[in-house]
GULUMMAR-550290 format. One record per atom (N, C-alpha, C, CB): residue in one letter; x, y, z. Coordinates in steps of 0.05 Angstrom, whole numbers, plus 5000, padded with zeros to 4 digits. Glycine has a CB too. Layout:
<tiros>
AXYZ;...
</tiros>
This chain:
<tiros>
M359072762315;M361673032313;M362073152325;M361773222300;K363273312341;K363473582354;K363673762330;K365973612374;P362774032325;P363374252306;P365974292320;P361074522304;F367374412296;F370174572299;F370174792310;F371374632277;L372274802333;L372375132344;L369775082368;L371475432312;N367874932386;N365974992402;N366875082424;N364474812407;E365275122434;E365775222475;E367075002481;E362475242502;H366574642466;H368274462484;H370674412458;H366274142498;F371874622448;F374474552438;F376374462458;F375674782424;L377474172445;L380374032453;L378473912482;L383874312460;L376673942494;L374473782512;L373173532510;L372573902513;Q374973302516;Q374173032505;Q371472942528;Q377272772505;T372172992551;T369772902567;T368173092583;T370672712585;T365973042595;T364673242606;T365373352631;T362373182606;T367873182641;T369273262663;T371773492659;T370273012673;A373173382631;A374073632624;A372173962610;A375973532606;E370673872613;E368274102608;E368274222628;E365374022603;R367674112649;R367174182673;R368574472688;R367873942686;L370974272677;L374974342689;L374474562680;L378474162675;Y374474612656;Y375274882635;Y373175142640;Y374874772597;H370775032645;H368275232640;H368775312664;H364975122633;D367875132687;D367675252714;D370275332733;D366175062729;Y372175202721;Y375175312736;Y377275482721;Y376975062745;A377975442700;A379975642681;A378975792663;A381875512665;K376875772653;K376576012632;K375976312631;K374875942619;D375476372658;D375676622666;D377676762682;D373876662676;L379876532700;L381776672702;L383576902688;L382576542705;P383977132703;P386177272692;P388777162682;P386777432710;I389377372660;I392377232645;I395477362664;I392477372601;I396577202666;I399777342671;I401077142653;I401177342708;D401977392637;D403977332612;D406677392617;D403277492587;Y408777202633;Y410677312651;Y413377302629;Y410977112682;H413277222605;H415377212579;H414077262554;H416876932575;C414577542541;C412877522519;C415877712501;C408977692525;H414277842485;H417078032474;H414378252452;H420577752446;L412778342472;L411178542460;L413178832470;L407678522471;P412978912441;P413179252439;P412679402461;P411279382421;P414179522491;P413579622499;P412279942494;P414879542508;D414080032474;D413380292463;D409880302457;D415280322433;Q409680002439;Q407280122428;Q404679982445;Q407180052395;I404879982470;I403779912496;I402680182520;I406379732509;A405580352502;A405780612523;A403780842505;A409580742527;N404480782479;N403181022455;N400080902453;N405081012418;D399680642462;D396280532455;D396680492426;D393280792461;H397880482417;H398280392392;H394980272377;H400780142396;Q394780382356;Q392680362334;Q394480252315;Q391180632324;F393279972295;F394279832278;F392579872249;F394479552288;E393379912232;E392380022214;E390679802195;E394580172201;N391779642198;N389479352192;N391779072191;N387279382151;L389178842190;L389378582200;L391878452195;L387378432190;T393178592170;T396178572161;T398278592190;T396778862137;K398778872193;K399879012215;K399378842233;K398979272221;I396978762250;I398378752272;I398178412278;I397078962295;W397478192252;W397177982256;W400177742239;W394077982248;L400677902217;L402477762196;L406477902202;L400677882157;D406078262199;D408678282220;D410378222221;D408878252236;G411678102232;G413077962250;G413877732261;G412678012259;D411077602245;D410977312257;D411777082236;D407977242268;H414276982247;H415176882223;H414876512230;H418777032215;Y412876472246;Y411376242257;Y410176222215;Y408376362294;K407776352212;K406776452191;K408976482161;K405676712202;W410976652170;W414076632152;W413876282140;W417676702179;R414176192154;R415775962154;R413675812133;R416475822186;A410775732143;A408375612130;A408175712102;A405775662145;M408876072099;M407876102075;M410275992059;M406976392068;R411976002062;R414975952045;R415375622030;R417975992071;T414175492058;T413775242057;T411975182033;T412575152082;L409575322035;L406975302012;L407375391985;L404575482021;G410775521981;G411675691948;G410475861955;G410875591915;V410276111968;V409476351966;V412376561962;V407476411993;D412476751947;D414276891938;D413877071963;D413876991908;E417677091973;E417977191998;E417077601991;E421677092010;K416677661980;K415977961969;K412977951980;K416378021930;Y410877731983;Y408477771998;Y409877712024;Y405677571989;I412077592045;I410977532069;I413077732080;I410777212080;T415977802076;T416277932086;T418178262069;T417077752105;G416478212046;G417378392021;G415578682020;G416778201989;S415678801992;S413478971989;S411578991986;S413479071982;A409578751980;A406978761974;A406378861986;A405578611971;P403478961982;P400479211995;P400878912021;P395679261966;D399078982037;D399079022056;D396478732060;D398879342062;N394778902037;N392378662028;N392478472017;N390578712014;E394778451993;E395878251985;E396778041994;E397078301977;K398478122013;K399977972024;K397877752048;K402178172035;F396377892053;F393977742071;F392377502055;F391577992080;Q391877732036;Q390977462013;Q392577242004;Q390377561986;K395577252005;K396577022012;K396676772038;K398377112009;W396176912051;W396776862080;W394476562081;W395677192105;A391776752073;A389376672076;A388676452052;A387776902077;E390876462027;E391476212021;E391875952025;E392276222018;C393876012035;C395675782057;C394275682077;C398175902073;V391775792093;V390975642115;V389075512113;V390575772135;P388275372092;P386375182092;P389174872087;P383575282063;Y391274952077;Y392174742074;Y394474702111;Y393674762039;T394374862126;T395674902153;T394274682176;T395075252164;M392074552161;M390274312182;M392674172194;M388074042163;R392674112216;R394473962240;R397374102247;R395173632230;N397374352233;N399274542252;N398074662268;N400874732242;P399174792288;P397174942305;P396175162300;P397674982325;L398475332273;L397475542264;L394175532262;L398675592239;Y393675262255;Y390375272239;Y388575362269;Y388974852222;H389875142284;H387875272316;H387575572323;H389575162347;W390275712327;W391775942331;W389476172312;W395275882317;T389776192284;T388276282269;T386176312273;T388376202254;H384076042281;H381876072280;H381076222300;H380875892278;L381976172324;L382576202355;L382176512359;L385776082364;E384076612347;E384176922345;E382177152330;E386476952334;L381376972311;L378677082286;L376077042310;L377976782248;Q375676822329;Q373076882343;Q373777092354;Q371976692362;R375677002375;R376277162406;R376377492411;R379277082415;Y378677542386;Y378477852384;Y376178022361;Y381677932375;F375177842343;F373778022316;F371077852320;F375577992277;D369777632330;D367477582330;D366977412310;D366277772330;I369277282292;I368977132257;I369076862262;I371677192231;G366476782262;G367076452259;G367776392227;G364076252270;D368176492214;D368476422184;D371076242184;D368776712165;L371976032170;L374575942169;L376576152140;L374275562165;L377976152148;L379776362130;L380276192106;L382876482144;S380376332082;S381176102052;S381476362036;S378275832035;S381576372016;S381476501989;S379276641984;S381676331969;Q377576451982;Q374776651984;Q373676802005;Q372576531979;T374676602033;T374076802055;T376377162059;T374476562086;A377677162046;A379877402057;A378577562057;A382477482044;D378377742037;D376377982029;D374377992050;D374877942001;P371877932058;P370678082077;P372178062104;P367978002080;I373477842113;I374677822132;I377077982145;I375077642128;Y379178052117;Y380678332123;Y378478572128;Y382778422094;E377278642110;E375078832118;E373578902144;E373278762106;Q372778612152;Q371378692174;Q373478722191;Q369278532183;A374678572200;A377678602220;A379378842219;A379778382213;S379379012194;S381779212185;S379979392201;S382779282149;N377279392201;N374979582208;N374779642233;N372479492202;M374579402247;M374879362276;M377179532282;M375379052283;L379279442269;L381879562282;L381679812295;L384079602261;Q380080002275;Q380780272273;Q379280412293;Q380280392247;Q377080212312;Q375680302336;Q377180322358;Q373580152344;P377080572380;P377980582406;P377780272413;P376180782424;E375780122416;E377379902442;E378879742423;E374979672465;F379879692398;F381779582393;F384379672395;F381479512374;K385379882402;K388080062415;K389079762428;K387080392444;V391579762439;V392879562453;V391979542474;V395279572456;R392679802486;R390779762525;R388779562517;R388480122542;S387579652506;S384179542502;S383479412495;S382679612492;I385779262484;I386078992467;I386778782505;I389879002432;L389078852514;L389778752539;L387678712550;L391378882554;R386078812557;R384878872574;R381578682569;R385179192574;K381078662542;K378678562532;K379578232532;K377878702500;M382278222540;M383277922545;M384177812573;M385677882527;N383678012594;N383277932614;N385977942623;N381977702615;V387878042612;V390578072620;V391278212656;V391678282596;A392678092660;A392878192691;A396178362687;A392877862718;V398078152680;V400878232688;V401578192662;V402778072712;V403178342641;V405578272612;V408778352633;V405078602572;C410078202625;C412978202626;C413578232604;C414378002635;T415178412595;T416478452566;T419478262574;T417078862555;T421078352553;T424278312538;T425978502533;T424378212513;D427378562554;D429078822552;D431678852553;D428578982568;D433179022535;D435178952534;D436379152557;D435978932507;P439279042573;P440679212600;P440679512590;P444379092609;A441579542574;A442079892553;A439279972548;A443979872514;D436279932558;D435680052541;D434280252567;D434179892516;D433380452566;D433080692586;D429880642605;D433081022564;L428980402592;L425080422603;L423680582601;L424280422628;R424280792589;R421980982583;R420080952578;R422081102570;Y419180742564;Y416080692556;Y415780552580;Y415180512528;H416880382591;H415680272616;H413980522640;H418480122632;D416480712644;D416080962662;D413281012650;D418481232659;Q412981042629;Q410481252613;Q408081032628;Q410481252565;I407780792622;I406380562635;I405280572654;I407380382639;K407480542670;K406480662697;K405180852708;K407680682709;A405681022693;A405081302705;A401781312692;A407681612693;D401681272668;D398981212663;D396981082677;D398981112647;N397480832690;N396880672710;N393280562693;N396980892747;F394180462671;F391880332642;F390080142659;F393780092612;G390980002683;G389679732686;G390579542684;G388079692674;V393079422668;V395079292661;V397479292669;V395179312644;T398079132694;T401179172704;T403379052684;T401579012734;V405179272678;V406679182642;V409479182663;V406479512601;L410879042662;L413878972672;L415678932658;L414178772685;P418879042659;P420878942643;P422378712654;P422479142637;A423778522633;A424478392638;A428278452620;A422278192635;F429578282648;F432278322641;F432978152619;F434078282662;R434278222597;R435477972574;R438178082565;R433377922543;P440177952572;P442878062573;P445277872554;P443678052607;D443777832530;D445177542516;D448077632511;D443477412483;K447577942496;K448778142482;K451578142482;K447878372490;I451478142520;I454878132529;I456277782527;I455078262569;L454677672519;L456277352513;L457877382491;L454077072506;A456577592466;A457777492434;A461477582437;A455777742400;I463377502455;I465377562456;I467077422433;I466077542480;Q466177242420;Q468177082395;Q467677332376;Q466876692378;D465577512370;D464577692352;D466178002363;D460977672353;A468078072355;A469578292363;A468378522356;A472078292353;T466878592337;T465578792328;T462378822343;T465478742297;R462078622346;R458478642369;R459778592397;R455278312363;I461178562409;I462278622442;I462578902444;I465278482451;T464278972425;T465979202429;T463979452424;T468579192409;T461979432405;T459679592404;T458279602423;T458179552387;Y456779342435;Y454979302450;Y456579462483;Y454078952448;L458679352489;L459379432513;L459079742521;L462079352515;K459579932492;K460680192483;K456980262503;K461580262438;K455280162482;K452980162493;K451480142518;K452280062485;L453279892525;L451779902556;L453880102582;L451479512568;G455480122567;G457480332590;G456380632590;G461080362579;H454480632559;H454080952562;H451180962584;H453281122525;A450180712572;A447580672597;A448280742616;A446480412606;A450180612638;A450480542662;A453380692666;A450180212667;D454480902652;D456381102657;D458881082670;D455281262669;V458880752661;V461480622668;V463280602641;V460880322681;S465780632634;S467180662612;S468180272616;S469980962614;I468180132597;I467979842593;I470179762589;I466479752576;K472879782602;K474779662590;K476379312603;K476779912589;D475279242629;D475078982634;D472978972649;D477078862644;L474078672661;L470878522668;L469678732702;L471578022679;D470978752716;D470378902738;D468979122730;D472678972752;D470479272706;D468479482688;D465579372694;D469179472651;L465979192665;L462779052659;L460779002687;L463278712645;F462678822707;F460678742728;F459479062732;F462278582758;S461879232746;S460179452760;S457279492738;S462379782761;A457979562712;A456179682692;A453679592690;A457079662668;L452879232700;L451679102698;L449679052720;L452878982691;E451479082745;E449779202766;E449379402783;E449579102777;K448779572761;K448479952760;K445579822739;K452280252737;R445779742716;R442979672705;R441279532716;R443079562687;L442579252727;L440379082746;L439379172765;L440978872756;N440379432785;N439579652799;N437079782789;N441679832799;Y438579862766;Y435480082756;Y432779962742;Y436380332731;F432879612730;F431879552730;F429679432751;F432779512718;N431579392770;N428779312797;N428179542808;N429579112826;E429579772807;E427679992815;E424080072802;E429480232807;R425379922777;R422280012747;R420679762758;R423279952698;G421079542786;G418979292784;G419279142769;G416679332780;C421879092756;C423578832746;C423378592767;C426878922743;K422878352761;K423078132774;K423477902762;K421278112788;L424577922738;L425577622722;L427977762697;L421977422701;S428977552713;S431177552682;S430877372668;S434277532684;D432277392632;D431777252603;D434277152605;D431077422573;H435676822594;H437676812575;H436476572547;H440776712595;G437176672529;G436576522507;G440376372496;G434676772481;L439476202502;L442576012502;L442575762477;L442875812538;E443975652477;E444775362463;E444075242496;E448875322447;H445975242502;H446675102531;H447875222546;H447974872531;I447675152573;I447975322602;I451675342593;I446875082640;H452275502599;H455175622601;H456575502629;H454975972603;A458175412637;A458675162657;A461675092667;A457774892642;A463475232647;A465775152646;A467075252670;A467075212623;K469675192680;K471475212702;K472475512700;K473874992702;F472875712717;F473075972706;F474576042729;F470376152698;S476276272725;S476876512747;S476176672736;S479576582758;R476076962755;R475877172748;R478477252734;R475177302768;K480077202739;K483077332726;K482777262701;K486177222737;K481776962692;K482576862666;K480076992646;K482876482667;A477477002664;A476177172636;A475877442636;A473477102628;N477377582662;N478777912650;N479877882636;N480478092662;N481977652626;N483277792609;N482377652579;N486577792617;I480677452580;I479577372552;I477777602543;I477977092552;L476577812567;L474977972556;L476378242546;L472978012573;K478778292559;K480678512549;K482178392522;K483178592573;R482378162512;R482978102488;R481978082464;R483577972489;G478778052470;G476578052458;G476478332442;G474378002477;L476978552472;L475578802467;L478478862445;L474879032500;K481578762440;K482478882426;K482078712397;K484878942437;G480078612400;G479678472373;G481578262366;G479778662351;D481878112387;D483877842384;D481077612381;D486477772417;K483277362362;K481077172360;K479977072382;K481676962346;I477976952394;I477576802417;I476976522411;I475476912432;D477376392424;D476676082409;D474275982426;D479575822413;F473075652430;F470875652441;F471175582473;F469275482427;A472975492480;A473975382506;A474275672523;A477275192503;D475875902507;D476076072527;D473976222529;D478076212526;A472876272501;A469876422504;A467776302531;A468076362472;E468475982528;E466575902549;E466075942569;E466575752554;I469775992584;I470976202607;I469176362618;I473076382598;Y469576602593;Y468776872601;Y465576872604;Y469777092579;R463976642583;R462276632587;R460076572616;R462476532573;S462276352628;S461076232655;S462076402678;S461975912659;A464276552671;A464476762692;A461476902691;A467076972685;V460977062673;V459677342674;V456277282673;V460977552645;L455676942667;L452576792669;L453176722707;L451976382641;N455176722712;N455676642743;N454876842762;N458376582749;F456277072756;F455477382765;F452977462762;F456877582750;L451577442744;L449277612736;L447077292756;L448777692688;S447177102755;S445676962772;S445277032792;S446176792775;K447677032800;K448177102841;K446877372840;K452477142858;K447577492829;K445977842834;K442477762834;K446778132798;Y441177562810;Y438877532810;Y437677462841;Y438477342789;H438977252854;H438377182877;H439177352893;H438976982883;E440577552895;E440677752915;E438978012911;E443377822918;L437277992888;L435478182881;L432078062886;L436278252848;G432477772888;G429977622895;G428677632865;G428077792921;W429877602841;W429177552821;W427877212816;W431377622807;T427377172793;T427676922779;T428876962748;T424676782778;Q430376782754;Q432476642722;Q431476492702;Q434876422726;Q430276642677;Q429476402659;Q432176322632;Q425876512642;F431876132635;F433675982615;F432475922590;F434475722626;H431776002566;H431375842552;H433775702525;H429275952547;L432875372528;L435175232522;L434975202491;L435374942539;G437175162470;G436674922452;G435774992427;G434774732462;A436175272423;A434575372397;A436975442373;A432675692405;L437775292352;L438575222329;L438675512316;L436875002315;R440075682317;R439075952301;R440076052275;R439476182317;N438576162259;N439776312236;N441476122221;N441376572246;N440275952210;N441275692201;N440975722174;N439775442213;N440275882158;N440575992127;N441876212122;N438076062114;L444376232119;L446376502109;L444376682092;L449576402087;R444176462072;R443576712049;R439976752061;R443876572006;M438776722073;M437476882075;M437877072099;M435476782073;E439177052122;E440177202144;E441577432124;E442277012166;N443077392112;N444377722096;N442877762088;N446477802077;K440477602078;K437477822060;K436378002078;K434377642047;L435477812102;L433377912111;L434178022145;L431077672107;G435877972150;G436777962184;G436677712193;G434778122205;P436677702229;P435977512243;P433777532247;P436977462261;D432577362266;D430877312265;D427777302252;D431377342276;T428377172230;T426777242205;T425076952196;T429177342180;G425476772219;G424676472209;G425576202195;G423176502198;F428276312212;F431076052203;F431975852218;F433876162200;D430375892236;D431275762262;D430675472266;D430175902285;S431075332287;S430675072293;S431275002311;S431374932280;I430674722326;I431574592341;I434574452343;I429974462341;G435874452369;G438074372374;G438974212376;G438674412385;D441674032379;D441273762401;D443573752415;D440873452388;W444173972433;W446073962448;W445973842474;W446874172449;Q448273672486;Q447273592511;Q446973782533;Q448873402520;Q445173722554;Q444274022571;Q444473832599;Q440274212561;A445073582606;A444073582631;A446673642646;A442673312638;S448973522636;S452073652653;S452973962658;S454773562634;N452474022635;N452574372645;N450274462661;N452474602617;L448474412657;L444874452679;L447274452700;L441274112683;S447474132710;S447873972740;S449874292749;S450173552739;R452674262735;R453774422747;R454574662752;R454574382746;F451974862732;F452175082735;F450275162762;F451475202710;L447774972765;L445675022789;L447774922811;L442274822788;N449274712819;N450074652836;N452174872843;N450474412833;R452674982832;R455775162833;R453775482856;R457575292781;L451875482842;L449975702852;L448875592876;L447575792831;D449075352880;D446975232900;D448475202927;D445874942891;E451075172926;E453375122940;E453875312963;E455475132923;S452975512950;S453375842974;S450275872982;S454676252953;D449275772972;D446575872970;D445476052958;D445975912986;Q445375972934;Q444876322917;Q443876292886;Q448476532914;L442376042892;L441075962870;L438276132864;L440675672873;A438376292848;A435076372850;A433476222845;A433976562837;K431176312850;K427876222824;K429376152798;K424876582813;T428275942798;T429475862760;T426475632750;T434175582760;I426875832723;I425575702700;I427275562678;I424075892686;L426775302673;L429275232651;L426675162631;L432074902661;Y426975262606;Y425975152582;Y427275042566;Y424875302569;N426074792557;N427674552525;N426174662504;N426774122525;L427774682479;L427174712452;L426874382438;L429774922438;N429474152452;N428073902445;N427073762461;N429373742435;P424273622450;P422773492465;P424973192480;P420073422445;N426373182461;N428072992488;N429073002503;N429472882489;D429473312515;D430773362532;D427973362566;D432373652518;N425473372549;N423973382574;N425173212602;N421073272566;P425572952600;P426672822624;P428072942637;P427872612622;V430773042627;V432573192629;V431473372645;V433573272609;L430273562642;L429573902653;L427973762681;L426674162625;A425873512680;A424473512691;A424373432715;A423473462681;T426973232716;T429273142736;T430573292749;T430973022726;M431473512733;M434573662745;M433573772764;M436473902725;I430873872765;I429874172777;I429174072799;I427374352762;G428073732808;G427973602837;G431273582847;G426273272836;N433573592837;N435773632849;N436073912869;N437673632827;F435474102855;F435774362869;F433074542885;F436874542845;N431074372892;N428574372905;N429374352938;N426774122894;D429974572953;D430674572976;D428274562994;D432274772979;G425174622995;G423574673011;G423774953031;G423574443022;S425275103006;S424775423019;S422975573006;S427275603018;I421875522985;I419375682970;I418175392953;I420576002943;R416575412948;R413775182931;R414875272906;R409575262935;G415074952899;G416475012863;G418675152851;G414975152848;K421375222881;K422275432870;K423675332843;K423875572890;M424375092830;M425775022802;M422975052784;M427374682801;Q423275032760;Q420875032750;Q421774902726;Q419475302749;F420174752710;F420874572692;F418874812676;F420274202695;G419274972653;G418075072637;G416575052614;G418975152634;S414075222603;S411675052585;S413275012572;S409075152572;G411674852550;G412374792523;G412675062504;G410174612511;W415675052494;W416075342480;W416975292453;W418275532494;W416075552438;W417175562408;W416475272394;W420675622407;Y416675092383;Y415374942372;Y414674662384;Y416374942353;L414574732409;L413374552428;L411174682444;L415574442447;D410074872434;D407675062445;D405374982430;D408075382440;Q405174792425;Q402574602417;Q401674422430;Q402874472396;K399074222416;K397374042429;K399973752433;K394173982408;L401273762424;L402773382436;L405273562448;L404273052400;G405973752446;G408873892465;G407574022492;G410774192446;M405174092490;M404374152522;M403873842529;M401274372528;E402873682520;E401473432543;E404273252545;E398073192527;E406173292524;E408773162528;E410473292560;E410773222497;Q410673542557;Q411073732584;Q409673632602;Q410374022582;M407473742607;M406073622630;M406273372636;M403873652629;N405973162620;N406272892634;N408972882635;N405072632620;T410972962619;T413572922639;T414273002666;T415473002628;L413573262665;L412973392686;L410373282723;L411873612665;S408973152708;S407672962731;S407872672732;S405073002731;N409472502709;N412172292721;N414172342743;N414172232698;M414972562732;M417572582749;M418272822757;M419872502737;G416372972767;G415973192789;G413573292797;G417173402782;I411973492808;I410573572813;I408273702797;I411673632826;L406473652785;L405973852763;L403374122779;L404273622732;S403074022802;S400574272818;S401774472824;S399174202848;C404674412829;C407274682823;C407374902806;C409574602814;F406974782781;F407174922755;F406275102754;F406574832736;I407275342737;I406975622729;I404775682717;I408775712713;G404775502701;G403375532675;G404775562650;G401775732675;M403075702641;M403375862602;M404776102598;M400275972587;L406076232583;L405676492573;L405576432534;L408776702588;T405576682532;T405976722502;T408376712485;T405176942497;D410676792498;D412976822486;D413076902454;D414376572491;S411077162447;S409977182423;S410877552419;S406277072424;R409977692398;R411277932393;R408178012378;R414577922373;S406677802384;S403177972376;S401377982401;S400977762350;F400878182396;F397478292416;F395278112413;F395678632403;L395377912386;L393577762385;L393877492393;L392877772364;S395377512406;S396377252414;S395777012441;S398777322416;F394077182451;F392477102485;F391176842483;F389577322497;P390076802467;P389076522458;P389876322465;P389076482437;R393276322458;R394776122470;R394675972487;R396176162476;H393976242519;H393276212548;H390976082543;H392876472568;E388176052527;E386775892528;E386975602518;E385475992523;Y388575642499;Y389375332488;Y390675132513;Y391975352462;F392775312521;F393675152541;F392275052560;F395275252553;R389775272576;R387775112587;R386374892587;R386675182586;R384974882560;R383774692549;R384674422546;R383174782531;I388474462544;I388774172543;I390474062576;I390974102512;L390274242590;L390674272614;L387973972631;L390174652620;C386074192625;C383874052635;C382473882623;C382274192640;N382973802588;N382773532580;N384673242594;N383573572552;L386673322596;L389073212612;L387473102639;L391573472620;F387173292662;F385773152684;F383273112678;F385773272707;G381173212665;G378773012662;G379172772652;G376773112646;N380572722625;N381072482617;N380772272639;N383672492606;D383772342654;D384172122686;D382372122697;D385972182710;I380472272711;I377772322718;I376672022716;I376372562698;E375272122684;E373171982666;E374171602670;E373672132627;N377971572668;N378771292671;N379571242692;N380671202656;G378171302712;G378771232743;G381271252750;G378070962752;E383571332729;E386371442745;E386771652768;E388071562725;L384071752765;L384472042793;L382271962801;L384672452787;P381071982821;P379372072838;P376972242821;P380972222859;N374572252833;N372672422818;N371572632837;N370472262806;D374172812836;D374173032863;D374073242837;D377573062891;V371873392818;V372673622814;V373373862826;V371573652805;E371473872839;E372874012858;E375674092870;E372073942871;W377673902877;W379773902880;W381473832861;W380073812895;A380973792837;A382073762815;A382074082804;A380473532798;G379474182797;G379474492797;G380674692812;G377474572799;K381574602835;K383774822848;K386374702834;K383974832887;I387674512832;I390174532820;I389974582796;I391874332823;V387874572780;V387574742749;V387475072760;V383974642729;R386575152768;R386175342773;R389675562788;R383575262790;D390875382799;D392675492808;D395275452783;D392975372835;I395675132776;I396775192746;I396575532727;I394774962730;C393575462725;C392875772705;C393975922712;C390375912703;Y393476032737;Y393376312746;Y395176352787;Y388876392743;F394276222802;F395076302826;F397776162831;F392976222846;N399175962820;N400975932820;N403976212804;N400375672811;A402976302789;A404476452777;A404576702791;A403776472752;K402676702800;K401877032827;K403577002844;K398677062848;E402676732859;E403876702886;E407476722873;E402776342903;Y407576612862;Y411476442849;Y413176782854;Y411776272790;F411976932828;F413077192830;F412277452842;F413277232810;G410077342862;G409677562880;G408377782863;G412277652894;F406377752842;F404477922834;F401878072849;F403677802816;
</tiros>
């Protein structure tokens, strides 16, 4: 029996061990999609205690705590930080077989060299040791990034953001490349008159454009795209229920926007026309700039209205949706490809039933112009766990080309999430190791090791031009 979380964790064969330790383990990390706050990097933030860096904002943990009957005051409420941590520690032993159990103990080991299992009995000494360590200079956020061998971080930024923190980070040149990514989801909220009006005023102010119609909106967006591009941005990102690919005309989309800005009620069909026009415009601009566009598809957000009213959005009440994805994706991508304006594209699904859809859809639009132009993104959100990663990679292996895959990202708001790259690398090496030892692949560890290294680091480095 192997000890828990030893150096061969998740590696079931000697070949898997060789692949991980000799080829994957020490590679730098390119985290090309995350939600780390740029201001904390710019100001080299130092966290007050373990709760502040580990529990604040982590809706994965919040959901588990609610499931285990913890009162909200110990989750997002007013309880002292040490009491919040104690409640989390009491929950951890009950999270066995949830990825939280693995992540929790990986993070304690990798950042704080704490090998004890977290529980109510060990909570106090672990909290004290880790919180004391967090007060040392080597635990400021920039040092944390360097400690985890992070080469590149791409944050997620609103088009109206002035990116002053990114400017500060670049000027400081602290050894990790930190770049913005363009996330324009708010411009699609055409069915909420208050939201769209308020947001377009903010966007117009940033672009020095008074947005009264679609031409104004596109002019503002183009200015902001160029602003981001001048600051090193190479990626956009969209979080959508499904791709918007309705038949549209610019005239009709313009009329819908003007009606929305007047406060008129916009029905679903008209909203789709407007959204499709905007998304098509943006995607053509991404291609023009040489960016990569990312689409995170299928989240059913803010399901619990009572708790949303109490705590706000993005507090742990989102789940997997079941929209049909294939037809809209095909129309959207084909519309761009017809005029040869389809940018490099990464598609992520939240519903595992859509794995084959995305794995085969990307093959329709790989045109030989670059290696792996169309990407089936790594297991995301509810799927960034062992089974989800294995299913994503197995589906891509069977229906596409795994060796072109650009690998893992954290999609996290926490500076303690980088062991998710290690988790992914171990799972990847285990897949190849098992196949080699089963005789399903040749015993050429050097070649398999090259593929592993490419997936873990070099494919992304080449794909994004980092």
